[in-house]
C-alpha positions, 0 to 999 in steps of 0.5 A: 186282510188274508187271515179275514178271508180264510176266517171266511173260507172256514179254512181256520175251522179245521185247525182250531177243532184240531187243536181243541181236541189236542187239549181236550185230549191233555186235560183228559189225561191229567183228569183220569191219571190224578183222579181217584180210581176208586180206592177203598178205605178203611172207613168205608169197609163193606160189613159182612151182612153186604155180601148176602146181598150181592145174591140178590143182585147175582143169583148165580154166585154161592152165598157162602163166598166171603169177602176177603181181607186185603193180606196189604191194606187189611181192608175188606174188599169188596166183590170185584176189588183188588190190591194194586202194589204200585198204588198201594191200595184197594181199587173198586172194580178193578180192572188194570195199572196203566203206566202210561197214566201211573195210576189205576183204572177203576170203578171212578175213573174207567168212562173216562179212561175210555174218553181219553182213548177215543179223542186220543184216537181221532187226534191221532188219526188225524194227525196221520192224515195231515202228516200223509197229505204232505208226503210226496213220493219219489226216489231220491236221497234229495227228497228223503232228506226234506221228507224224513221228519213227515215220514218218521212222523208218520211212522209213529203215528201209525203205529200208536194208532194202531195201539190205542185202537187196539186197546180201546176196541178190548176195553168196549169189548170187555164193558159190553161182557160187564168184565174186566180186563183183571176178570178176564185175565185171571178169572181162574183165580177169583173165587166169586168166578171160579165158583159161579155157575156161569162164565160171567155172571154179571153178563146182564147183555150188551145193551144193559152192561153199556148203558150202566156203564157209562150212564 
C-alpha cells in the first residue's frame, strides 16, 4: 500500500519525530508549571548558624550579613531566595515568575525550564520551515487568498521563535555566570551582592557553573 511505501522510504519518520517533539514540549510545559520551584517551608527554615557556612563556599561575602526574615510568609530566607507575591511563597534561588507558566522559576524547575525552552525552539523552527516550504510567491489577489493562512502562520512562528531564542540565550548567559534574572536586575538592592567585594561572588567559571546547574 501507499502507507507501507512511504514508511519504507522514511517519509513517515519526520512527521512522527515532529509529533513526538510537540508532545514532549507539552509535557514539559505542564511539568515545569505544576512542580514545586523550590518553595521555602517553615519547617525547613535555615538556622542562623548555617549562614556562617556560606563563608566557606563564598568567602567574598561578609560574614556579618544575617539571613532575612520574610515580611510576608515570616520564614527565614536562605541566601538567593526571594518572596513571590503572586505565588505567595519564598522561592529558593529565585529567578523570575513566568506569566506563561503561571509559576515561579527557581532552584528545582530552572533546569527543566531551560530544556522546555530548547524543545520549544526546535518545534517552532521546524514548524516555521514547514510553513515556509509551503509558500510560493506571486503578486496577485488570488495568491494571497490561498496562502494567507500559511503566511500568517509563518509570521507568528517567526515572532515566537525570536522571543524564545532571546529568552533561551539570555538564560544560558546568566547560568554561565551563575546568577539569576532577579540578581542581575536587582543587584543594587540585594544585601549579599551590594556588600560583596566581587560583582558576582557566586561565579566559579563557565564550565563549573554549567556543570553544577545541569548536573
